N, C-alpha and C positions, 0 to 999 in steps of 0.2 A: 504494500500500500504506500502511496505517496502523500506527502503533506498537502499537495494541491487538491487532492480529493476531499480532504477534511476541511480545508480553509473556508469554503462557502457555507458550511453547516453550522448550526447553533448547538452548543455555545463555542465551538472551535473558532468561529470567526472573530471572537474577542480575545483570543489567547495570543501571547507573545510567540515569536518564532521558536524560541527554545522550548516553551511548553507545548507547542504544536508538535514538535519532534518527539517529545515524550508521549504525547497522545497516540502518535503513529505506532510507537512501541507497545502501547496498551491494547491496540485494536486486534480483534480476531476476525478474519475474513471468512465468511460463509458463502457457499455457492448453492443455490436452490434450483431444482428442476421445476419445470412448469407443473403446477398442481400440488407442489410440496407445501406443507404447512410449517410456518415459522413459529407461531404460538397460537394458543386458542383462548377464546373468551372465558373469563373467570380465573385464568392462571395468575398466580402471584410469584413472580420471579424477581431477580435482582439485576437485570440487564437492560441496556438500551440498545436499540437496533436502528441503523441508518441505511437507507436504500442507496446504493452507489450506482448500480446498473440494473436495467430491467423494469419490471412493472409488477405491483402487487395489488391485491384487493383486501379491504378491511370489511369483514362481514359481522354485523351485530347479532345475527340469528333471529331478529324480529321479522315477522312475516311481511310487514308493510314497509320495511326500511331497505332502501337500495344499498348495494355495496359501494364503498368508497374506493375509487381507483387512484393509486399513487404511482406516479411515473418518476423515474430518476431524472434529476435536473429540474423538476418543478419546484415551486415555492414550498409546497407541502412536504417535499422530500428533504428540505433543509432541516426539518425537525425530526426528533425520534418518532418511530412508528408507534402509534397508540400508546403513548407513554404512561398514562394513568394505570395504577395497579389497585385492585385486580384488573386484568385486561378487559376492556370494554368490547373488543373486537377479536375475531379470528383472522389471522393474517395468512393469506395464501398466495403463492407466486402464480401470476398469470402468464409468465414467460420465464425463461432462464434468467436468474437474478444473481447479483452480488450484493451482499449485505455485510456491514461492519458491526460487530458486537462489542460493547464496552460494559464492563462491570460498573454498576451504578456508583458503588462506594469509592472505587479507585478513581473514576472520572470526577466525582464530586470533590475528592481531595485534591486532585490535580488543578481543577479550576479554582478552588479556594486558595490554594497556595499561590497560584499565578496572580490572581487578582489582588491578594493581600500583600504580596511581596514585590510586584513589578515596579512600583514607584520607588520603594526603598532600594532595590537593586540598581535601577538606572540612575538614582541620585546618590549612590554610595560615594561619599566624599573622598576624593583623592585616590580612587582605586579603579582597577579594571573590573567592570561588572560581570564579565564573561565567566570568571571562576565561580561566582555565586550561582549562576545558572547551572554550571557543572555540579555544584554542590547539591542542587535539587535532584540531579540524576542519581546521586548516591542513595542506595537503598536505606542507609541509616536514617535519612530524613523523610522517608515516605510516610511515616506515622506521626511526625512531629507537627503539632498544631501550628497554624499560621502565626498566631500571636507569639509563639516561642521562636519561630523563624525570624520575626522582626528583631527580637533581642539578640539572637545568635549572630545575625549579620553584623551587628555593632560590637559584639563581644570578642569575636575572633581577632587575634593580634598577629600581624605579619612578622615573621622572623627569618631574615636572610641567613643561610648557612653555607659554609664552605665544605668542599670535599674533605673527608676524614673527620669531620666534626662528630663527636659522640653526643648525640642529642639527649638520650637518657641512658643511665648506667644501672646495670643489674645490682640490686641491693639497696638502691636509694629509695627515698619516699616519693611517691607519685604526687605531682602538683599540677600537671597539665595534660590535656588531651591534644593530639596533633593530627592535622591533615596535611598531606603532601600536595602542595600546589604545583611546584616545579622540582624536577630532580628525582633521584632514585636513592633508596636507603637499604640497609641490610640489618636483619634481626639476628642476633647471636646470643647464645647462653654459654656460660663457662661450665665445663665438665669437671669431674672430680680431679682430673690431673691438671686443671687450670687452663686447658686449651679451649678456645671458643668454638662452639658448634654452630654452624649456620642453620637457622630455622626457617628463614623466609627472606625474600627480596621484595621490596615495596616500590610501587610505581605511583605517578601522579594520580590523585583521586583516592588513594588508600590512606588508612589512618592507623595510628598506634598510640599506646599509652593508656588505653582504657582499663586494662587488667588491674593495675594497682589502684586506680581510682575507685573501681567498683568493689574490689575485695578488701581494700584497706590494708593490704599487705605490701611489703617492699616490692620494687620493680623486679620481675622475674626474668628479665632479659635486657640486653643492651641494643640500642639502635644507633647505627653509624651511617653517615652520608657517604654514598658511593660517588656522588657528583656534587657540584655546586647546586644549590637549590633554594627554594622558598617554602617555608612551612607556615601554616596558620595554626595558632595554638589557642586553646580555650582553657581558662582557669578551672580548677577542680569544682568549685562551688557552682559555676555556671553550667559545667558539664552535667552535674547531678540534677539540677532543677530544670534545665531547658532541654536536655537531650536524653539522659539515661531513663528518667521516669516514664516518658511516653513509650520507650522501646522495650523495657523489661516489665512484662506483664505477669502478675502473680495469679496463681490458681489455687483455691482451697482444695482439699482432698476430694470432697464430693463433686466439685466441678471437674476435676481431673478424671475422676471415675467416669463421669458422663461423657467426657470427650473421648476417652478410650473406647467406650461402648458404641457411641453413636457416630463418631467421626473417624474412627480408626487411628487415633493419635498414637504416635510411637513414643515409648518411654526411653529416654536417653540418659544414661548414667555417666556423668562427666568426672567421676573420681578416677584415681589411679587404678591400673589393672589389678594390683594385689588387693586393694580395697574392695574392688568389684567381686573378686573371687571369694572373698571372705563372707560375702552376703550382699545380695542385690534383690531387686524387684523382679518377680517372675515375668519373663517375656521382654525384659529390657535389653537394650543394646549398650555397649560400653564404648564411649569415645572420650578418652581423657582430655581435659582442657588443654593440656600442652600440645596435643596433636590436632586440635580442632582446625587450625588454619590450613594444615596440610591435607586433611581428610574431609573437609566440609563438602567438597564436590561429589563425594560418594553418596551423600544423603539425597533422598528424593524430595525435590522442592514442592511436590504436589501434596505431601503429607504434613499434617501438623505434628509438632514435637513438644513433649512435656519433659523438661530437663530437671534433674534432681542431683543432689549431692548430700553430704551429711548435714551441713548447716545452712545452705542456700547461697553462700558467698561465691563458690566456684560456678554454680549453676546460673547465677545472675550474670557473671562475666561471660559465660558461654552463650547465654541468651542474647546478650548485646552483640556479640561477634556474629552469631547466626542471623540476627535481625538485620545487621549490616549487609548481609548477603542475600536478603530477600526471603528468608525462611519464616514460616508461621510458627513462632515459638512462644512457650509459656514456661514459667518457673513454678515448681511445686512448692507451695508455702510450707515451711517447716521441714522440708527434706524428708529423710527417712524417719524422723521422729513422728511424722503424721501418718505413718503406715498402719497404725493400729485401727484406723477407720477407713483404710483404702482397700476395698475388697477385690477389684478386678485383677490386681497384680500383687499378690502377697509376696512377702520376702521369702527367698529360697534358702 
């Protein structure tokens, strides 16, 4: 799909170019054959449909009511098809059609963020606004309320860094969260013999430093610049109130139980392997926090995950890291201590 296909449609015609590109990424294109039904009268779904090519009819099922015919390119086709829920019409293709589907919630968040932040971004004093639009593409910020984004834009502090600069050091107390705006960095951890082990390499748009801020523990790794660059840093207090809280969602034991039963949520134990072997929740998977960045790609992005550890500190950090990567994650409140009332997955 191209942005030019969306730009005449409502509300895409009011979006910035950057937000319009994000909308293109959200779209799911459907192709209908003549006579195929898109949705039926009385349905309650959570999607919006736009007719891109072809022709559809909207039928109300009333004996004396004629069908409404919508043709691609018409004024009526600029708006979602039969938007009200429950659906007031049955939508049937009258010819081969192409339709764009958007999840209502995701589209609403995109429009809200763009409308609420476009002025602040374009008027951001003394700075290039393009990086702020890049920021909105980061999955970390997809659930951040627009009001928080207003504050975040003003709280990030630019920090020029030279190649070889050790930005954070293993063992130190965490005080900032960092985003890489320009340049590349390397994450290392000291082994028992004192030699650094490379854990990851970071590119522009990626972040680091959240582990210590969430857990309250000293930095568990060092980050060193591989090139000259520019970092954007956020103080610990602003990180917690403006960014962490919207991303780390807590679930009580009964809520977690329901999510396992009805949504097929996966239990993910983020403790060390030896801790997991000593006792875990039946049916859970083990992905230790220190391996999360390396193995996150192996997780199914279509499944919701419930993370747990012993106290909740490690699982909160893991939830933030996975939320950054677009996963639907929750933290089990109370960790293993809550398992006495958690029936679907008892301790093994």
